[in-house]
C-alpha positions in Angstrom: 85.4 91.7 62.4 86.1 90.2 65.9 88.2 86.9 65.9 85.3 85.3 67.5 82.5 86.9 65.2 81.3 84.1 63.0 78.3 83.4 64.7 77.3 87.6 64.6 75.6 89.1 62.0 75.8 92.9 63.4 78.7 94.6 64.8 79.2 95.2 68.8 77.7 98.3 69.8 80.4 100.7 70.5 79.3 101.4 74.1 78.9 97.6 74.7 82.5 97.1 73.3 84.1 99.3 75.6 81.9 98.1 78.4 83.3 94.6 77.8 86.7 95.7 76.8 89.6 94.9 79.7 92.6 95.7 77.5 93.2 99.2 79.7 93.9 96.9 82.7 95.0 93.6 81.6 97.6 94.9 79.0 100.1 94.4 81.9 99.8 90.6 81.6 101.7 90.9 77.7 104.7 89.1 78.8 102.8 86.4 80.4 100.6 86.2 77.7 103.0 85.7 75.3 105.2 83.3 77.1 102.4 80.8 77.5 101.4 81.1 74.0 105.0 80.0 73.2 104.8 77.1 75.7 101.7 76.5 74.3 102.5 76.5 70.6 105.7 74.5 71.3 103.5 71.4 72.8 100.9 71.9 69.8 104.3 71.3 67.1 105.6 68.5 69.8 102.5 66.6 69.8 101.7 66.7 66.0 98.8 68.8 66.1 100.4 71.7 64.1 103.4 71.2 62.1 106.7 72.0 63.9 107.4 74.5 61.1 104.5 76.4 61.8 104.7 76.3 65.7 108.4 77.7 65.2 107.0 80.4 62.8 104.2 81.3 65.7 107.0 81.6 68.0 109.1 83.8 66.0 106.3 86.1 65.5 105.4 86.3 69.1 108.9 86.9 70.2 108.8 89.8 67.7 105.6 91.1 69.0 107.3 91.1 72.7 110.3 93.2 71.4 107.9 95.5 69.9 105.7 96.0 73.0 108.7 96.4 75.2 110.3 99.1 72.7 106.9 100.9 72.9 106.0 100.4 69.1 102.8 98.5 70.0 99.5 100.3 70.5 96.6 98.2 72.0 93.3 98.5 70.3 89.9 98.6 72.6 88.4 96.5 69.5 90.4 93.7 70.4 88.9 93.5 73.9 91.9 92.2 75.9 95.5 91.4 75.9 95.0 87.7 74.5 93.1 89.3 71.3 95.3 92.0 70.9 98.4 89.8 70.7 96.3 87.1 68.5 95.2 90.0 66.3 98.8 91.3 66.0 100.3 87.9 65.3 98.0 87.2 62.4 98.7 90.8 61.0 102.2 89.7 61.1 102.4 86.2 59.9 99.1 85.4 58.5 97.0 82.7 58.5 99.3 80.7 60.3 99.1 82.6 63.3 95.4 81.6 63.5 96.7 78.0 64.5 97.9 79.5 67.9 94.6 79.1 69.7 94.1 75.7 68.7 93.1 73.4 72.0 92.6 76.3 74.2 90.3 79.0 75.0 90.5 82.7 76.7 88.9 81.0 79.7 92.3 79.1 80.5 94.7 81.4 78.7 93.5 84.3 81.5 93.8 81.7 84.2 97.3 81.1 83.2 98.3 84.6 82.4 97.0 85.7 85.9 98.7 82.8 87.7 101.9 83.6 86.1 101.5 87.3 86.6 100.7 87.1 90.1 103.8 84.5 90.8 106.0 87.1 89.6 104.7 89.5 91.9 104.7 87.5 94.7 108.3 86.9 94.3 108.7 90.9 94.4 106.4 91.3 97.5 108.3 88.7 99.4 111.8 90.4 98.8 110.0 93.8 100.0 109.1 91.8 103.3 112.6 90.5 103.9 113.9 93.9 103.8 111.5 95.1 106.4 112.2 92.3 108.3 115.8 92.9 107.9 115.8 96.5 108.7 113.6 96.2 111.8 116.2 93.6 113.1 119.0 95.9 112.6 117.4 98.7 114.4 116.4 96.5 117.4 120.2 95.2 117.7 121.1 99.1 118.2 118.3 99.3 121.1 118.7 96.4 123.0 119.1 98.6 126.1 116.8 101.2 125.4 113.9 101.0 128.0 110.6 102.1 126.7 106.9 101.9 128.5 105.1 98.9 127.1 101.1 99.8 126.5 97.9 98.0 127.2 94.8 100.1 126.3 97.0 102.8 125.3 98.1 103.0 129.1 101.4 102.7 130.2 101.7 99.1 131.6 105.2 97.5 132.0 109.0 98.7 130.9 110.3 96.9 128.0 113.0 97.5 125.4 112.4 99.0 121.9 114.1 96.3 120.5 111.5 94.1 122.2 108.8 96.1 120.8 110.4 96.2 117.1 110.9 92.4 117.2 107.1 92.2 117.7 106.8 93.6 114.2 109.5 91.0 112.9 107.5 88.4 114.1 104.4 89.6 112.1 106.4 90.4 108.9 107.7 86.8 109.3 104.1 85.4 109.2 103.3 87.6 106.4 106.2 86.3 104.5 104.9 82.8 105.4 101.5 83.4 104.1 102.5 84.6 100.8 104.7 82.1 100.2 102.2 79.5 100.6 100.0 81.2 98.4 102.3 81.0 95.7 102.7 77.4 96.1 98.9 77.0 96.0 98.8 79.1 92.6 101.5 77.6 91.2 99.7 75.0 89.5 99.2 75.2 85.4 95.6 75.7 84.2 96.1 75.6 80.6 94.7 72.9 78.7 91.5 73.2 80.5 89.6 74.8 77.7 86.6 76.7 78.0 85.4 74.1 80.6 85.8 70.6 79.5 89.5 70.2 78.2 89.7 69.5 74.6 89.7 66.5 72.1 93.1 67.1 70.8 95.9 65.0 72.2 97.8 68.0 74.2 100.4 67.5 76.7 99.4 69.6 79.8 102.5 68.5 82.1 104.9 69.5 79.1 103.7 73.0 79.2 103.9 73.2 83.1 107.1 72.2 82.6 108.1 74.6 80.0 106.5 77.5 82.3 108.1 76.3 85.8 105.0 75.1 87.5 104.6 72.5 90.0 102.0 70.6 88.3 98.6 70.9 86.5 95.3 71.7 87.9 93.3 68.6 88.3 89.7 69.7 87.4 88.7 71.7 84.0 85.9 73.4 85.7 87.5 74.2 88.6 90.6 75.4 86.8 88.6 78.1 84.6 86.6 79.4 87.3 89.2 79.4 90.1 90.0 82.8 91.6 90.4 81.7 94.9 94.3 82.2 94.6 93.7 85.9 93.9 91.3 85.9 97.1 94.0 84.1 99.3 96.5 86.8 97.9 94.4 89.8 98.5 93.8 88.6 101.9 97.5 88.1 102.7 98.4 91.5 101.2 95.4 92.6 103.4 97.1 91.5 106.5 100.2 92.6 105.5 98.8 96.3 105.1 97.0 95.9 108.4 100.4 95.4 110.3 101.5 98.2 108.3 98.8 100.2 109.4 99.0 99.5 113.1 102.8 100.2 112.8 102.2 103.5 111.1 99.6 104.4 113.8 102.4 103.9 116.4 104.8 105.9 114.6 102.4 108.7 114.1 102.0 108.6 117.9 105.8 108.4 119.0 106.9 111.3 116.6 104.1 113.7 118.1 105.1 116.2 120.8 103.0 114.3 123.4 105.3 111.4 122.9 108.4 112.3 121.0 110.0 108.8 121.4 111.1 109.1 117.5 112.0 111.8 115.1 111.7 111.0 111.6 114.2 112.0 108.9 113.2 115.0 107.0 113.2 113.0 103.5 110.1 111.1 104.9 108.3 114.0 106.3 106.4 116.7 104.9 105.2 120.4 106.0 102.1 122.7 106.1 101.1 125.1 103.6 100.2 127.4 106.2 101.7 126.4 109.6 105.8 126.8 109.1 106.8 124.7 112.2 104.8 121.5 111.1 106.5 118.4 110.2 104.2 115.7 109.4 104.2 111.8 109.1 102.7 111.6 105.9 104.2 108.4 105.0 103.0 106.9 107.9 99.4 108.3 107.6 99.0 107.4 103.8 100.2 104.1 104.4 97.3 103.9 107.2 94.8 105.3 104.8 95.8 102.7 102.1 95.4 99.6 104.2 91.3 100.6 103.5 91.6 100.3 99.7 93.1 96.9 100.0 90.5 95.9 102.4 88.2 96.9 99.8 90.0 95.2 97.0 89.7 91.6 99.0 85.9 92.1 99.7 85.3 93.1 96.0 87.0 89.8 94.8 84.9 88.1 97.3 81.5 89.7 96.5 82.5 89.1 92.8 83.0 85.4 93.5 80.3 84.5 95.9 77.5 83.7 93.4 78.5 82.6 90.3 77.7 79.3 89.0 80.7 77.1 87.7 82.2 77.5 85.2 83.5 80.8 83.9 81.2 84.0 83.9 82.2 87.4 82.8 82.1 88.7 86.3 85.3 87.4 86.6 86.9 90.1 84.6 86.5 92.1 87.6 88.9 89.9 89.5 92.2 91.7 87.8 91.7 95.4 88.7 91.0 94.5 92.3 94.0 92.1 92.5 96.1 94.7 90.6 95.5 97.2 92.9 96.0 95.4 96.0 99.5 94.2 94.6 100.3 97.8 93.4 99.3 99.3 96.8 101.6 96.9 99.3 104.5 97.4 96.5 104.1 101.1 96.9 104.0 100.8 100.5 106.5 98.4 102.0 109.6 100.1 100.5 108.8 103.5 101.5 107.7 102.4 104.7 111.1 100.5 105.3 113.0 103.5 104.4 111.2 105.6 106.8 112.0 103.4 109.6 115.5 102.9 108.5 116.4 106.6 108.7 114.4 107.7 111.9 115.9 108.9 115.1 115.4 107.0 118.4 115.1 109.4 121.3 116.1 106.9 123.9 116.1 109.4 126.8 112.5 110.4 126.3 111.7 106.7 126.0 113.3 105.6 129.4 111.9 108.9 130.8 108.1 107.9 129.9 108.7 104.5 131.5 109.9 105.7 134.7 106.5 107.5 134.8 102.9 105.9 135.1 103.9 103.0 137.6 105.5 100.6 135.0 107.3 98.7 137.7 104.0 98.1 139.8 103.9 94.4 138.8 107.4 94.1 139.7 106.6 95.7 143.0 103.9 93.0 143.8 106.0 90.0 142.5 108.7 91.3 145.1 106.1 90.9 147.9 104.9 87.4 146.3 108.9 86.4 146.6 108.7 87.3 150.0 106.0 84.9 150.8 102.8 87.2 150.6 100.1 85.8 148.2 99.9 87.3 145.0 96.2 88.5 145.6 97.2 90.3 148.9 100.3 91.6 147.0 98.4 93.2 144.2 96.1 94.9 146.8 99.1 96.4 148.7 100.7 98.0 145.7 97.4 99.1 144.2 96.9 100.8 147.6 100.4 102.1 147.2 99.8 103.6 143.9 96.7 105.4 145.1 99.0 106.7 147.7 101.7 108.2 145.0 99.0 109.2 142.7 97.7 112.0 145.4 101.2 112.9 146.5 102.7 113.1 143.0 105.2 110.4 143.7 106.4 107.3 141.7 107.0 104.2 143.5 110.7 104.2 143.8 110.7 107.6 145.1 109.1 106.3 148.2 111.2 106.0 151.4 111.7 102.5 153.0 109.4 103.9 156.0 106.6 104.8 153.5 106.8 101.3 152.1 106.8 99.6 155.4 103.6 101.8 156.2 101.8 99.5 153.6 103.8 96.2 155.1 106.7 95.1 157.0 107.6 92.6 154.2 109.5 95.7 152.3 113.4 95.8 153.0 116.1 97.8 151.5 116.0 95.7 148.4 112.8 96.5 147.1 114.9 99.5 145.1 116.5 97.3 143.0 114.1 94.8 142.7 111.6 97.5 141.1 114.4 99.6 139.3 113.6 99.8 135.4 116.9 97.7 134.5 115.8 95.1 136.8 112.2 94.9 135.6 113.1 94.5 131.9 116.1 92.0 132.4 114.8 89.7 135.0 112.3 88.9 132.4 114.5 86.1 130.8 111.7 84.0 129.5 112.0 83.4 126.0 110.1 85.8 124.3 110.6 88.3 127.1 112.0 92.0 127.0 115.3 91.1 128.8 118.7 91.7 127.0 119.4 87.9 127.1 115.8 87.0 125.5 115.8 89.4 122.7 119.3 88.8 121.7 118.4 85.2 121.3 115.6 86.4 119.3 117.7 88.5 117.1 120.1 85.8 116.5 117.5 83.4 115.7 115.6 85.5 112.9 119.2 86.3 111.6 119.8 82.8 111.0 116.2 82.8 109.8 117.2 85.3 107.1 120.6 83.5 106.2 118.4 80.2 105.5 116.5 82.1 102.9 119.3 83.6 101.0 
């Protein structure tokens, strides 16, 4: 007989039982369920709702169940539907009728809301650590490449020369924002819903704040209807994880390009590459490709959560059982991707000369050539036209701008002098961009120093 079976005269159909059960995926919350129950029963004893001796007996039984689960001695039953009923059933088997008092003044509705928040708080802390790892790895790689000149791109066309350090630090900023988003999400989910009951709290003199204090929450949720039907914390977390995966996917796309023969900007370590079953020469960037692919499943998890919640009325509806598989998958996926991606970046070899050669082609110094004329007094639009004409000439004659003779320069404008060659050298193009946020050696090193202080402040 099910613990809720008093109202029913027939056993649940086997197919319905299987369809209704969530133990296959919510069993991972066993520890949170037990710790939440211990806090709840402690409060029941302190408030005189049950005897203190009974509360202590229940706590002892719960701790014994926790030990047995972690030792692999307990198998969960699909007949008990979910992790909450499984643990309560085991408790009653162990300590008898006193175990039936555990569920006093609570519902599975507020119980699952509590367990899920507790579980996801723990996961957020782990994901946060992975984000700090990738930030630190990128900073270290940037420090080794502050003078490694490469082409910057727009529309995947060579645009202006930058440094590899500057490029990497762009991703540092993305992941720093990801870290901030996920920590903000933690703060909003860090309020304790237990005591909300099924939807309308309880007539018992419970102390919700005491339970919140025991479990380390910032406070209690303030509306019982919202408490049991709120899953926006899972949606917010899935959104934050989706943005992390989007950033990883963009970075993966660049790594896939960079390690191709056409670019050859980097070489991936053998430990983070795979081969072909038929082509012996192949070295494939499968880690990056899998990360890029897995971003799609996380976006799907987010859309699933949004769709699940968009039409259900207050308060709890069984639709909400679908929240766990989606958010667990998103969490599992980002935790799988971040560490292996970080190691792949940490171990890759940067082909500095190939990067510099690429920066020297494609007229990446054209903007600086125009700026040279502007600084000599020519209006920018006229300077833009002059350099555009020079680029067309160079394209026809298969030359780079810096390969023109002074005589050729002067055929386009008398303003050109010998100093044009220094003005359009790649080193000048990069290091004269000293504006904060720019690619110059000074600007990038200031950025790196700032992020290093940021990381120190988090430790």
